[in-house]
C-alpha positions in Angstrom: -2.0 7.2 20.0 -3.5 4.4 17.9 -6.8 3.2 19.3 -8.8 2.1 16.2 -9.1 -1.4 14.8 -6.5 -2.3 12.2 -9.3 -3.7 10.1 -10.8 -1.0 7.9 -14.0 -0.9 5.9 -15.4 1.8 3.6 -18.7 3.5 3.0 -20.5 3.5 -0.3 -19.4 7.0 -0.9 -15.8 6.2 -0.3 -16.0 3.1 -2.6 -17.5 5.3 -5.3 -14.8 7.9 -4.9 -12.0 5.3 -5.1 -13.6 3.7 -8.1 -13.9 7.0 -10.0 -10.3 7.9 -9.0 -9.0 4.6 -10.2 -10.8 4.8 -13.5 -9.4 8.3 -14.0 -5.9 7.2 -13.1 -5.9 4.3 -15.5 -7.3 6.5 -18.3 -4.5 9.0 -17.7 -1.9 6.3 -17.7 -3.2 4.9 -20.9 -3.3 8.4 -22.5 0.4 9.0 -21.4 1.4 5.5 -22.6 2.4 4.3 -19.2 2.6 0.5 -19.1 0.6 -1.3 -16.4 2.5 -3.6 -14.1 3.2 -7.0 -15.6 2.2 -8.5 -12.2 -1.4 -7.9 -13.1 -3.3 -11.0 -14.2 -5.1 -10.8 -17.5 -8.5 -11.3 -15.8 -8.0 -8.2 -13.6 -9.1 -4.8 -14.5 -6.5 -2.0 -14.3 -8.9 -0.1 -12.0 -9.0 -2.9 -9.5 -5.2 -2.7 -9.0 -5.2 1.1 -8.8 -8.1 1.0 -6.4 -6.4 -1.6 -4.2 -3.4 0.8 -3.6 -5.6 3.8 -2.8 -7.8 1.8 -0.5 -4.7 0.6 1.3 -3.5 4.2 1.7 -7.0 5.3 2.9 -7.0 2.4 5.4 -3.8 3.6 6.9 -4.9 7.2 6.9 -8.1 6.2 8.7 -6.0 4.5 11.4 -3.3 7.1 11.7 -4.8 10.3 10.4 -3.7 12.2 7.4 -4.8 12.2 3.7 -3.3 10.3 0.8 -1.8 12.1 -2.2 -4.5 11.9 -4.8 -2.5 13.6 -7.6 -1.9 11.4 -10.6 1.5 11.4 -12.3 2.5 9.6 -15.5 5.6 8.1 -13.9 4.3 7.6 -10.4 4.4 9.8 -7.3 7.1 10.7 -4.8 6.9 7.3 -3.2 6.3 8.9 0.2 2.7 8.1 0.9 2.5 9.4 4.4 4.3 11.4 7.0 3.9 9.8 10.4 5.9 10.4 13.5 7.9 12.9 11.5 9.1 10.2 9.2 8.2 9.3 5.6 6.4 6.0 4.9 5.4 4.1 1.8 2.1 2.2 2.0 2.1 -1.1 0.2 -1.1 -3.1 -0.3 -1.0 -6.8 -1.2 -3.1 -9.9 -1.5 0.0 -11.8 -0.6 1.2 -12.1 3.1 4.4 -10.3 2.0 5.7 -6.7 1.7 6.9 -6.5 -1.9 9.1 -4.0 -3.7 10.3 -4.3 -7.3 13.9 -3.6 -6.0 15.6 -2.1 -3.0 15.9 1.1 -4.9 12.1 1.4 -4.9 12.1 1.5 -1.1 12.5 5.2 -0.9 11.1 6.2 2.5 12.1 5.7 6.1 9.8 2.8 6.3 6.9 0.9 4.8 3.5 -0.1 6.0 1.9 -3.3 4.9 -1.8 -3.5 4.2 -3.6 -6.7 3.3 -6.7 -7.0 1.2 -9.1 -9.4 3.0 -11.8 -9.6 0.3 -11.3 -11.1 -3.1 -9.8 -8.6 -5.5 -12.6 -9.0 -8.0 -15.0 -7.8 -5.3 -13.0 -4.7 -4.4 -15.8 -2.3 -5.4 -18.5 -4.3 -3.6 -17.2 -4.7 0.0 -13.6 -3.9 0.4 -12.1 -4.9 3.7 -8.4 -4.2 4.5 -6.2 -5.0 7.5 -3.2 -2.8 8.3 -0.6 -5.4 9.4 2.2 -3.2 10.5 5.4 -1.5 9.4 9.1 -2.0 9.0 12.0 0.4 8.6 14.1 0.3 5.4 17.1 -0.7 7.5 15.3 -3.8 8.9 13.7 -4.6 5.5 17.2 -4.6 3.9 18.4 -7.1 6.6 15.3 -9.3 6.4 14.4 -9.3 2.7 14.8 -12.1 0.2 14.1 -12.6 -3.4 10.8 -14.1 -4.6 9.4 -14.7 -8.0 5.7 -14.4 -8.4 5.8 -15.3 -12.1 6.8 -11.9 -13.3 10.4 -11.6 -12.2 12.2 -11.6 -8.9 11.1 -9.0 -6.3 12.5 -8.1 -2.9 10.2 -9.2 -0.2 9.8 -9.8 3.5 7.0 -11.8 5.2 4.2 -10.2 7.1 5.6 -11.7 10.3 8.6 -9.3 9.9 6.5 -6.2 10.2 5.8 -4.6 13.6 2.3 -3.6 14.7 1.9 0.2 14.3 1.1 0.8 17.9 4.4 -0.8 18.9 6.2 1.4 16.3 4.5 4.4 17.7 5.4 3.5 21.3 9.1 2.8 20.3 9.6 5.9 18.2 7.9 8.3 20.5 9.9 7.1 23.4 13.1 7.5 21.4 12.6 11.2 20.9 
């Protein structure tokens, strides 16, 4: 049963851990010749983008329990960030009020959970605050999605109002089984 606040903050030790992990991840990607996403602005550091994703995963894990996959792969991970309610979930963290995938093929789990960065991205290592907005099944996402171009090509998205609070998902899914 979800009882914690959907807003998640982090200790100094957690921030240091995420920073070190993000720097290590980006160094590994550079070593392997993995191109960074073209969605990144020139003023952003690679480690800020990597850290944002891990902080989002940690925010959900704090709320629901579990641990994120901290392994670093040259081509990305399994795309299944969390097993919750015996289903696989991808955790997507955004500064936009939208759940964004590069394509429908990149939505590889039962559902996705949207996490929103509340602090400016440039301050992510100072006082990161995230809010877990909710989740959506792939089936519903496919029905509700539309194309949006953020300046780096069209992506498939749905708005934050299309996601369902996690406590409602938990209630619905546990009553179905």
